C-alpha positions as CSV (number, residue, x, y, z in Angstrom):
1,X,19.2,-11.2,48.5
2,X,15.9,-10.9,46.7
3,X,15.1,-7.8,48.9
4,X,18.2,-5.8,47.7
5,X,17.6,-2.6,45.8
6,X,20.1,-2.2,42.9
7,X,20.4,1.1,41.0
8,X,22.9,2.8,38.7
9,X,24.0,6.4,39.2
10,X,26.3,8.8,37.5
11,X,28.9,9.9,40.0
12,X,30.9,13.1,40.2
13,X,33.9,14.2,42.1
14,X,33.2,14.6,45.9
15,X,29.9,12.7,45.7
16,X,29.3,10.6,48.9
17,X,28.1,7.1,48.5
18,X,26.1,5.6,51.4
19,X,25.5,1.9,51.7
20,X,23.3,1.1,54.6
21,X,20.7,-1.3,55.9
22,X,17.1,-0.1,55.9
23,X,17.5,0.7,59.6
24,X,19.0,4.1,58.6
25,X,16.7,4.9,55.7
26,X,13.6,3.9,57.7
27,X,14.5,6.1,60.6
28,X,16.3,9.1,59.3
29,X,14.7,11.4,56.6
30,X,16.7,12.1,53.5
31,X,16.8,15.8,54.3
32,X,18.4,15.1,57.7
33,X,21.0,12.8,56.1
34,X,21.9,15.6,53.7
35,X,22.2,18.1,56.6
36,X,24.4,15.8,58.6
37,X,26.6,15.2,55.6
38,X,26.9,18.9,54.8
39,X,28.1,19.7,58.4
40,X,30.7,16.9,58.6
41,X,33.8,16.7,56.4
42,X,34.8,13.5,58.1
43,X,32.8,10.5,56.7
44,X,33.6,8.5,59.9
45,X,32.0,11.3,62.0
46,X,29.1,11.7,59.7
47,X,28.4,7.9,59.7
48,X,28.6,7.9,63.5
49,X,26.1,10.8,63.7
50,X,23.7,9.1,61.3
51,X,23.8,5.8,63.3
52,X,23.4,7.6,66.6
53,X,20.5,9.7,65.3
54,X,18.8,6.6,63.8
55,X,19.1,4.7,67.1
56,X,18.1,7.6,69.3
57,X,15.0,8.7,67.3
58,X,14.0,5.5,65.6
59,X,10.5,5.1,64.4
60,X,11.1,1.5,63.6
61,X,13.6,-0.4,65.7
62,X,16.1,-2.2,63.5
63,X,19.8,-3.1,63.0
64,X,21.7,-0.3,61.5
65,X,24.9,-0.5,59.4
66,X,26.3,2.5,57.5
67,X,29.2,2.4,55.1
68,X,30.3,5.6,53.4
69,X,32.8,6.5,50.6
70,X,33.7,9.8,48.8
71,X,34.5,9.9,45.1
72,X,38.0,11.3,44.6
73,X,40.4,11.7,41.8
74,X,42.5,8.6,40.8
75,X,45.6,8.2,43.0
76,X,44.5,11.0,45.3
77,X,45.5,10.3,48.9
78,X,43.2,11.2,51.8
């Protein structure tokens, strides 16, 4: 899409990658996203908390999709 934002980042072990529609980023401040991630070791639970927060306290109603991944060592099972 012409509206997509594409960027490159250097990743480190245990970094969390968030792919989301603007429904998350328009409605949940970065500091709150960081706080929710720091309190949840489960990415599934963190993603659910982010979506629930965005829907409950939305500033701008929107569709919301959140996909999360954590950088791990090669061949590491989780």
